[in-house]
Structures are given as structure tokens and as C-alpha cells.
N, C-alpha and C positions, 0 to 999 in steps of 0.2 A: 502494499501502500503507500502513496506517497507518504513522506514525510508530512510527521502536523508540525504548527508553529513553533507551540512549545516544548519547554525542555523542562525538568525535572530533577531535580538534586535525587540518590538515592534514597536517604531517607525519605523523601515524598511520595518515593514510588512505589519503598518498604511498607507506609502509610495507603498505598492506593493498594496492595496486595490485603492486608490486613483490613482495609472495609469490605473488599469483597467476598472476604470470607468468612469474617464476625460477622458483617454485617446485612451484605447479601445471601450469605450460605452457599458459596461456592466452593468447593473442596479444592483445597491447594492445589491435589494430584491433578485434579482437572485441569487448574492453572499450567499445572507440566507438561498436560501433554499439548496444551497448543501452544505452549510455546517450543513443543516435540515439532513436533507436525510444521507449524511457519520455521523449523532452521530445514526442517528438510525440505520444503518448499523452497524458501532461498537457495541455499546450497543445491538445487536443482536448475533451478535458474539461472544462477551465475556460474558452474561447473559442469552444464548438458554431459559433456564426453566422460565426466573423472564417473567412474565408475567402483574405483577403490578406494574409503576412506578409513581413517584412521583414525579414533577418536582418543583424547583422553582428557580423562575426569576426574575429577575430583573428589572432598567426603563430602560439600553439603551439596547445596542445591543446585548449583552452574553444574554440577556432576549428575545430578541428577535430570538436569535437562539434557544434557549427555546419555545420558541411558536408551531413555525415553527415544530421543533422534536416532539411536540404535538402532532399536527393538523396528521403529520406521523405514528407518535406510533399506534394512536387511529383509525389511515385510514388500521395501518394493524391488527386491532383487537386485541390490550393493552388495560388494563383498565389505565389510563390515569388521575392524577391529577394533577392539576397546582395551583401553591398556588404562589403569585407574594409579596413578600416586598414592603414593599411602596407605595404609591396612587399611580394608574396605570395610571392618567389623567398626571404624571411627562411623558408617553410615548412619543416615537416620532417618524418621520420619519417610517426609513424601519419598528426597533421594534412596534412602531402602527399597523401601517399593517399585521405584522404576529400576533401582536393579536387580532387583526379585522376578520383576517381571520379562526385564528381557532377555534375564538365567534361562527359566519356564517360557521363553521362548524358542530355543536354542542355542540363545548367544555364548561366547564364551570370554573369560575376561581374566588378562594376562596381567601380573605387575608390573609398572613404567622401565624399559630398557630404553636409553638411547637410537640402540638398532631396530626394535620394533618400528620404528616412526619411517620407515624404507618401503616397507609394505604396504604404504598408501600412494594416491598420485596427490590427497589432498587430506591437509593437519585441520582435526576439528578443535581449537581448544575450551573445553569445557571445564578446564582447572579452577580458577575463582570467581571469575565474572566479579559484581561488586563484592563478594563476601570478605574481601581481601581489610585485616586490619592493622596500620602500621604499614611496615615493609615486609615485604616476602619470606617468607623464611628459605634458608636459606637451599634445607632437600628441595626445596617446589622455584627456588634460581636457576639450579641448574639445572631441572624439568625444562624452566623457560630458556631457558641457554640452549638446549639440543633442541629446542624445538625450530628458535630463531634458526640456527647453523643450517636447517638443512633446509633444501634446495626446490621446495614443495611451495605452494598457495598455502595461507592457511586460514583458516573463519574461527573466530569465537564468538560463541556464543554472552549476548547479553555484552558485555566491557570486554576488554584485553587485557589477561587475566594481567593483573601485575598496574596497570590502569588505576587510578585514582577514581573512582567516576564521578564523583564533584570538581574535584580542580583540574583535572589532566594529567596529571602530572605520573609523571615514567618515575616508581620508586625506587630505582636499582636496576630491577630486572623486570619486563615486560615484553608481553607476546607485538610481533610486529604480526597482524596480521591483515591482508590483503581484502577484506571485507568480514563483516560484524555485521552482525544479525539482532537488534536488541530489543528489548517484551515493555510489553506497560506502558511505557513514560520513555520520551527519548531524555535519557543523562546527558546532564551539562559537560561531564567530563569525554565526551567525544568530540565535544568539537569547540575546546578551549584547549591552553597551555599543548603539553605533548600529543594531548587523543585522535587528532588526523590524523599526526604522520604515525602511532600503530596502529588508527582503528580502520583505513583504509576506506570501503564505501561501507555505506551505513544503510542495511534495508530495517525496518521498523515492523513488529505485529501490535496494536492493542491487547489481544488476549480479548477481544472481546469485553473490554471494560470500560472504555471509552463516556458511555453513553451512561455509565456506574459510577462516575464520578462525585463523591461527594460536596455539598454545597459548597461556598467559600473556596477551591483546594486552588491553590493564584500557581501561576506557575514560579521556575529560578529565575529563568530569562523568552525572550520569546525572538528567531528567526526574523532579521529583514528580511522585507520584501520584496516582488518588484512594483505591486502596485499601492506600494506608499507610495511610489514617487510621482504617478500621477492624482494621488491625493494633496499633496505639495505642492504640485505642479500641474493644474487640472487647464483645461482649453484656454487659447488665450481671444479674447473680445476679436472682432476686425477693427473696430476703431479703435483699438490700446497705442499709448505710446509710450516710448522710454523712461517717462516720470515714469509710469503703473506698475515697473516692474525692479523701479529700488535704486539707491545713493549707495553707494560699497566704497570707504577706505582702507585703504591696505598701507599699515605702518612699518616701514624693517629698510631691508636692503640699504647697514650700513657701508662704509670705505669701501669697496672693493668687493664689494655683491652685491651685484645689482642682478646675479640672475633671479634669488629665491623669491621677491619681491612679481621680475616678472612671472617665474610660471603660476601666483596667486594670481596677478590681477587677469593674466588669460582663460586660466581653468575660472576665477568668478563671470565673466564675459560667457566662455561656449557651456556654462549654465544658465546661463538665462538673464545676469543681472542686469539693468537697464543704465548705467553707466558706475565705472570703477576708476577710481582715483587711487594714485600711488606717492604717498611720500615717502622719498628715500634720502640718502646723503648727495649733497648738487651734483658732484662727477660722476654717478649716475643715474642719471637722468640724461643722458641722451643715447645710451645705449639703450636702455629698454623702452625712447621716446619710438627712436629705429626698428629697433624688434617685434614691438607691436602695438602699431601706431592709432590704436583705437584705445587705447590707452593713457589717460589727464596722469601726466606725471607731474609733479612739486619737487621739488633742491630743496630739502627742510632747512634751510641755513639758524632757523628761528621760531622760538613758540608762539611766535604769535603768524605764524607759516599754519602749525599744524593747527592754534585750535580756529584762523577760519575754515579750514577746509573738514575740518569737527563737526563745526555749525553745520554743515552745509547734507554731510552725512547724519545716513539712516542705518547702516551696520558698519559698524571699525569692528577691524582683524590688525593684528600686531605680532608682530614677531620674527619673520621669515626674512633670514637676513639680518637678524638687529643689529647682535653684537651684542657685549658687552661696553661697551666707551661709554665715557661719559654722554653723550650722546644720545644712546641709547637710553639710558639712565630719565636721561627731564623726558625726552621720547613718550617711554611705556609713563611715568609722571603724569607725565599731558593725558592720556589716552586713560589713565585710572581715571581721574580726575569729573569724565564723562559719566553722565549717565543712561551712555547710549547704549543698545547691546556689544556686545562683545566678541571676535572671536580670537584664541591667546594660545598662542603655541610657539615652537621650539624657542629660540632666545631669552624672550617673554617670561617666558616657564620656568628658566633659568633665571632666571634674575628675580622673579617672585619668590622663588625658593629661597634664596641666598638672602632676602630681604625680607622675608615674610612677608605674610597675604591676609587682605581683609575681606572674606568672603563675600557673594556677591551673587544672587539671584538671577541677574541677566546677562552670565555670561556662559563661553563653552570654552572649554579648554581642554585639548587636544594631545596631554603630553605619549610617545614615548614608554617603554619601559622604563628609560632608564631618567629621565625627566619625574615623572609619577613615582619614581624612588628616590630622587630630591626633593621632590615636594613632602611625600611622605619620613625622609628620615627613614629609607632603606636602603639594598640593594637592589637592580635590577632585576638581580636572582631570586627576589623574595620576590616581587610587584611577580614576576614568572613562574611562581610556587602554585600560589592561589588568585590570580586575575581575579575573576569574582571578589575577593575577599581584597582585596586594594582595592578595586574602582570601589567595591565602599565606603572604604577607609577617606580616599578620593572625594566623595562625595558631602561628608561629615566635615568633611579639614575648609571644603574647598567651595560647596553650597553649585547653581546653577547645574550648568551641563557636564558632563567630563567621555569623552572620550581617550580611552585606552589602545591605545593604536598596537597593532601587533596581529599577527596570525592571530583570526580570530576577533576582531574586533571587536570591544564592545561599547554601549554608548548605555549613560545611565543619568537618571537626573532624580532626585526625593521623591516621592512616594507612587513611586513607575515601576515597575516592573522591568527589569533591566536588555537590554537588546545584544542581540548576538548576529557579527556580520560572516558567512562563511563562505563572502566569496572573496576573489584575488589570487596571490599566485606568489613564490619565492621572485618572480625576477619586476617585482614592487622592490628588493629587496634595495633602492638605489639612491641615489641623491637628487632630492629634489619633490619626491613622493611627497612629502609630509606638509611641502609649500604648495602644489596641487591639490591636495586636502583641503586646507586652510582657505584653498580661493574658492573652492566647489562650496563648502560650507556657507560661508558668507555671503552667494551667492543666490542661495536657495533660501538662506535668512528673509536677504533681503527680499523676499518675493514674499513668502509663505507667514513669516513675523511670529515662527514656533517656535523656540530653539529647540525644543526635543526633536519635533520632528526634522527641521533641517539640520542635525546633529547626524539622524539617523539614515534618510536620506541621503545626504552629503556624503556620507562613510560606504551608502551601496553605489549609487552611482560610479564615485568612486573607484569599487570596487571593480564591478562591471567593468568601464573605461583599463583595465588593467588587464583583467582576462581578453576581452580585447585586440587592443594591442600584443595581445602574449601570441596569438595565434600562429605569429612568425618564429617566433621560438622566446621565451624567458629570460635567457644569460642575452645582456648587450640591450634589456629593456632605457629606458630614457621617462624618462618623467614627462615632457614637452611630448613622447608619444599617445599616455593616457590623457594630458590634457586635453586633444587632439579627439580622440576617442568619447569625449565626456559631452560632447552635444548631441547625437546620437543615443547615450542612455538614457537623458534626460526627456529624446521623443519617446520613448520604448509605447 
């Protein structure tokens, strides 16, 4: 089935299971059998010519899913080898029932041995799922290493073993799956942190529970989707003029850095802003104006020039190429004194981290993990280990709307379910991409007037443009290539 737009924590999905069992009277083993049926369906869809499968089962309910899959796959005519990691005597409840039913159907179970993995064309990981607590024990880490060293595709049930189902952090050793089928609710860890790297293609089956969710069951994240583009940027009236689509001022590009604001300004125009002015170090004006004549270029010689430009603007973006000089400090201070909606990025964030910030509700901050770490006084690695938690801390400290950039960019504002953008690609890890995003968000904000919506849609169209530009290959992708694709993406 198509992936839903809502994502849940592992605790929430366990609560959904418990609600189905305790309140609705659906047996836990019935849910396990539904999971096994779904796993077989997606296995045969993804690998239709694979007839020999090896299923590695653990001692919890994830192992139970594996035993159900084994029984159904064997009945469907596949050759099934089942390896149990750990003592079979540790199986309890529904997992034990699944094991007994598999054995009663004629299935054989062998203790795990690395060489036995070679009996299949495909390995099924039913080792840990969401049942991991803390790091992976060494005996199971050895099993995971053996799975990963085989040159065979791997299909994980629910969550790749060793991957944190909430944060997407790979706890030392984690299975690298080519595909994962997850059940009942999409887990956040499949889409954030290391999740996409380890999960591969994600399939989903709701186990017939979607219609039975308890009232007030709020998701942990929502996936940002294309229909939001039209909601933020509806069809234009025939008699429209450029004044109807917002006046944006972008402040940045200190001495020797004309490219950053040039990219942000072009992106702002490409998403449809009516009038875009850039205020930069005076020596940068000629280079920017020559390269993109549609931009109004101001040499920022003194504060009066900036104050006059801010008065005319409806949205102000600050940070691309700003630098950390005295010039940058007074320019940022003047912008922060404005009551206009702001988009704050790059060196403006670094200056805020160094100087301290006053929270405000009408700004959009767009940090990458390093900048987020500086704002929170932690390392970028700590941010990456729990991106959802880091986003929550940023919102608590900064207020407004926060875009935590990276693979699986997150968008949050207080009082709303955070958004996740799963689009984009590694080719976008190159200079200037953040400047293009800043311009895109500012341009959309100028048109829709809603920071939350502008941030979500800006992130999405930026990622879609990156994917479009990468059709020729990810390596060598330039920020300018992405900026040029924005026009098509805001007109989907």
C-alpha cells in the first residue's frame, strides 16, 4: 500500500498494538500473522525470481514475524531455511506460537551459523526489529556483521536490526537492508538519521489497524507532500502584478563572497517572489548585477541604506555569505531590530550562537547540524544522533519556525507536528545549496505569508529541484543547477 503521511515513535506503535489487542479484542497472534502475510507479499513483489530464502530469527516478536513468514513462504512453494540466533527456549507468547506452528508444518530450524546464510538468494532479517534496548549485544552484533558481509539482498521486518526505531541511529552494528517492510505505523527512525541508509526501500502494511486508531492519536512527524505546494502557491489571477507576490530583501555577501546572495536571490525569484533586493558589501554589487540583472543590488555602505531597504521589504532574509566581521555584526543587528518576518541562515546563525539570541515568533531559522549544535552548545554529532530531539530543543530555545537541514530535513514550529522531507540526494552536499534554500523559503513566505507553510514548501521544492537536477548524476551537482529547477517545481 502507499506510504501514509504520518510517522510514529516505536512507543506509539506499541500503544496502537496494545489498543487493538486490549480494547478491540484482536489477538496478538492475529496481528503477527497479518504481518507475515504482508511480508511475503512484499518480498515476492520486490524479488519475484528469488526462490531460496534464509530467515534469521531472534527471540522476540520480530522473530515471531519471521517464523510466520517462513511458514507462509514454505506453503507458497519457496525453499526456506530458518536460522535462530540465540536459544529457542527464550521464545515466549505469540513468538513461541509462531515457532511451534512453523515446526508443525514441517519446517526445520537450525542454530545460526554464518555459512548457512549462503543457502539462500535472499536474507530476511527478523532478528530485533523495534525490540532493541540500548546497544546491540556482541553475540547479536556478530550475526549482523555476518549478514552485512554476504553479497545477498537483505529484507528487514519492521525495522533493520540494530537501528533505533525512533532516532534512526545505528547503534554500533545495524543490518543494511535493501528493503524494509514496517507494520501498523511508519516508524520515524526509518526516515531520519541513519534510517534511510540502512532501511533501503520502505514498504508498509497497517495490519488493518488504520481505521481503529484511538481518538487523539497524534503522529510524531508528518511527511511533507506535493499537494502542499499548491496550497501555498495557488493559481495566479490573470490581472496580477509583481507587487502581489511580495518584496523580499536579502542581506549578506560580505567582502569577497558575492555568490551566496546571488544564489539566494535567484532562488527567491525562481519560486515567484515579485521583487527581490539584495544588500551586500559595495564591492560585490557589480558581480551580482552582471550575473543576475533581475535583482536589485544595493551596496551596503552604512546603516541608513539598510534601514531604507528594510522599510520597503515585506520579508527579510539574512545570512548567506554574511561573514563575521564588524560589517556583518551591525548589518545583523539592524535586521534583528526590524519587526518584519525573517529567514535566518548561515553566518547570521553563527553570530546569534556567539552573541546569544532573543526568541521571536516571526522568524524561520535554517541551521545545518553544525549550526544547530552551536545554537544548542552541543556537537553536530549529538544533533545527528537525535535529530527530532534536537529540533524540539531548538524550538524551545529559539521559538519561531526551525528548519533542521540534512538528509531527512525536519521542519518544526511550536504547537504543530514537525514535518519531514524525505526527498533530496547526496549530490546536494555542495557549496551554496543552503543559500538556494534560504532564497526559496523567503520567496514563498513573501507570497503566502505563513512561515510554517513557507518553510515546509520551501524545503520540499528545494529537494525536488535537487532530485531533478541530479538526473544527470549526483556527483558534480551545483547549487545553480538546483536554482534553475525551482521554477518547474513550484509549478507542479
